[in-house]
N, C-alpha and C positions, 0 to 999 in steps of 0.2 A: 391097269398099266403100271409097270414098275420102271425105275430108272436108277442109275448109279447116283450116289450123293455127290453133287458137283463141288461141295465145299466140305467134304469129309476130313480132309487134312490140308491146311494152307501153310505153305512155307512163306515167311515174311522176310524180305531183305531189311535188316535192321542195323543202323549205324548211329542211332540216338539223335538224328537230325529231326527237324520239325516235319519234313515230308515222310520220313520213316515212321515217326510217331503216328501220323495220320493213316499210313498204310496199316500199321499194327492195330489201331483202333477199329478200322473198317474190317480187318481180318477177324478180330475178336467178335465183332458184331455178327458177321456172316457165319462164323463157326458156331456161335450160340444159336443163331436162327436156324441153322441146318444140322445141329448136333455133331459138330466136328471138333477138331483140335488144331493147335497152332504150333509150328516150329519156327522160332525166330532165329535167323541165321546172320551172323556177323562175319563177313569175309574180309581179311586184311593180311598184310605181310608180317604181322606181329605174333609172336609166341606160338605155342603148340596148339593143336586142335583139342577141343573138349566139348562135351555135351553136359549141360547143367540143368537140373530141375529148377523151376521158378515157382515160388509160392503163389497159389491161387486158392479160391474158396473150396476147390475140389482136391487139394493136395493131401496126401497121406500125412498123418501126424508125426511119423517117426523120422522124417527128413530134417536134418539140422541145417537150416538155411543160413544161419550165421557162419557156420563152418564153410559152407559153399562160398560165401562172399570173401571170407578170410583167405581162401586158397587162390584168389585172383590177384593179378597185378593191378596197379592203380587205375589204368585206363579201362580194364575190363570190369573192375568194381563199379566205376561210374556208369558204364553201359548197363550192367546188371541191375543196379539200383534204379536207373531211369526206366528200364523195362518193367521192373517190379511194380513201380508206381501205377502203371497202366493195367496190370493184370491181377493185382493182389486180391481185389474184392470180387472178381468175376468168376463164373463157374467153368470157364473154358480151360482145359488142361493145356499147359504151355511148357515148352523146354527151350533153352537157348543153346544153340550150337555155335561155337567159335571155330572158324576154319582158316587155314592159311591158303589164300588163293586170290586171284583178281576178282573183283566183285561179281561181274556178269557170269563168269564161268563157275565161280563158287556157288552162286544161287542156282544155276541150272543143274549142276552136279548134285547139290543138296536136295533139290526137288525130286530127282531120280532116286537118290539114296533113301529118302524118307517116303517114297511112293506117294508124293503129294498129288492131290487132285486139282490144285490151283496154286499160283504164286501171287503174292501181293507185294507191290513195290511203290515207293513214293517217287515223285518227280518234281523238279523245280519248275517245269513248264516254260522255260525260257524259249524265246524265238529269235530268229535273225542271227546277228553276229555273235551275241553272247552264247547262244545255243551251239553254234558252229565251233566256237573255241572250247567250250566246256564239254561238249558231247553229252551223251545221255546213257547212263547205265540202264535205265528203264527201257529205252528203245533197243539196246543191245539184247536185253533179256526177252523182249517181245519178239524180236527177229528170230531168236534161236530156241525158244521154249517149245516143249511138246505138250504142255497143258495150258489151260486158260491163264492169262496174266491180268490181275486186277491192278490198274494203274491209278494212283491217288495223288492229287495235289495237296500241299500242306494246308491250303485254305478251302479244300473241297467240302461240300455239304455231305456229311456222313450219316450213316444209320442203316437200319434194316431196309432191304430192297422190297418195295411194295409194287413198283411198276418199273419195267425195263424197256428202253427203246432199242430196237434191234435193226441194224442196217441190212437191207436185203438188196442184192444185186445179181442174183442168179448164179453166183460162183459157188464152188465147193466150200470155200471158206465161210461164206455167208450162210450156207446151209448148216454148217456146224454151229455158227452163232445162234441161229434159230433153234437148233436142237438143244443148246445149253439153256436158252430162255424157256423152252418147253419143260426141261428138267426142273428149272427153278419154279415154274408154275405148278407142276405136279407135286412137288415136295412142300411148297410153302405158299401156295396161292398167289404167287407173283403175277401181276397183270402185264402181259407182253404187248407192245405196240410195234408192229412191223412198219418200217418206213423205207422208201426208196427216193432218191433225188435225181432229178433230170436237169442237166445244164443245157438249155436250148440256145443260149446267147451266141456261142461261136457260129452256129449255123443260121441264125436269123439276122446277123448284121449284113447290111448291103455291101457287095463287093463292086466298087466303082459303078459302072452302068450295067452290070450283069443282070440278065432277066431271071436269075436263079430263084426258084420257088421252093422254100424250105418246108412247106406243109407236109408233103409225103414223108420226109425224114422225121419230122416232129411226131407225126402219127405213129411211125414205126418205133420211135423211142418210147412213147407212151405205152404202146402195145407190149413192148418187151418188158417194161417196168411192171405192168399189170400181170404179165405172164409169170414173172419172177415171184411176185407177191402171191399169186394164186397157187403156185407150186409149193411155196413155203406154208401157206395156209392149209393146204391139203394134208401135208405131213403133220402139222400141229393138230388138225382136227382128228386125225387117226389116233392121237393120244388123248383126245377129249379136251384139248385146249383151243380156244377161239380168240386169237389176238385181234385188236383193233388194227387199222391200217391207215397209212397216209402217204400220198405221193406229192412231192414238193418240187417246184421249179426254182432253181437257184443258180447263180453264177459261181458259187463257192460251196462245193459239196460238204466240206467239213463244217462250215458255218451253218449250213442248212440243217445238218444233223443236230448240232448243238442247240440251235434255236427250237427245233421241234421237241427236243428233250426238255427244254425249259418250259415250253408251252404246255406240254403234256404232264409236267410234274414228275418226270422219270427220276428214279433214285439211282439209276445206272444206265450206261450206254453199252450195248453189246455189239461188237463188230468182229467180223471174220478177218483173220490175217492169212494171206495167201502163202503157199509153200515157198520156201527159199528157192530162188532160181526160176520160179514160175513166171510166165509171160506177164500175168496181171499183177505180179508182186510190186513192180515199180509204181504203177498208178494207184492201185487200191491200198498198198502199204503206206504210201505217202498220205492218203486220206486218213488212215487210222492214226498216224502220228500227229497230223494236224488236229484231229479231234482230241487226242490225248493232251495236247498243249493248251487247248481252249476250254475244255469242258469243266464245269464247276461241280460235277458229280464223278464218282469212280467210272472209269472206262475199262471194260473187260474185253481184252483182245483174245480171240479164240483161234488157235492155229487150225489150218485146213486139215491137218493130220492128227488133231487132238482126239483122244479116245472118249468122245462124248456120245454115248450110245443109249438109245431107248429100245424097248422090245421090238418095235417095228423096224428100227434101223438095224438091229442085229440080224433080223430076217433078211433085209435087203443086202447086208454085207455078205451073208452066206451065199446069196445069189449073185454076188459080184457087182452090186449096184452102188454100195456105199464107199 
């Protein structure tokens, strides 16, 4: 079974912040793990666009990097030097592209222009009023991206992915998340763990003196969860991948996913992001963002229309099923 390289080229949103540094480090790690390269993109309203080579262990000897630095304005020199500190000793090829654009649109456009297979972006992870006031470029990118987005906190636990927790809910988006995890497993022996969470509490709380019996509905929820897992397991098995599974009862789906990831020692959480405008986008999209804010490992948000295809999936697509 073959599959496209999920991290063949990673576009990193880079502004020299601590969160951007974390996203860059994780992108470099994954690019090295999967034999890819990295394009660091700085989007701002300053100066003209440019594409700059960055010195790494794999750089050709004829490039005059001192001349590259000398050609930049003061702000870009600082950005370039900070980026260089992270990449100079590594084997992953890196370029820095400086563009004039608002950050979220600039990153999305750059990913398309560079034919990226993934985007990496740092996030502050704020919640509540602070989050509402500041907004989140990371969330805007996740909402609009056509490729998987790797979201990383400044203080996240970084490194090669050896195990990935995958949220399964029976949706087209979660099927794409499972497909990405299968691609990771096929290329680099990542161990997937499929999980689904059930929130029984709203239907088990007594309503006044009502004789309501929640057992049939609970059984239906558990059956639907098992069916969703079984369908995902079948597709993974067709590729020779056999994930572990877990079903959890919790009143907070995002917290349940984060806690399972911690308990399982997952190096990343992989979640499907519903299509913009889809009926499930409001509910499941909010869970993705809640996990992004709480997780201490990178969260990979996979769009429902992301081109993550395996051989068996290609066959299904030709038959009109994918």
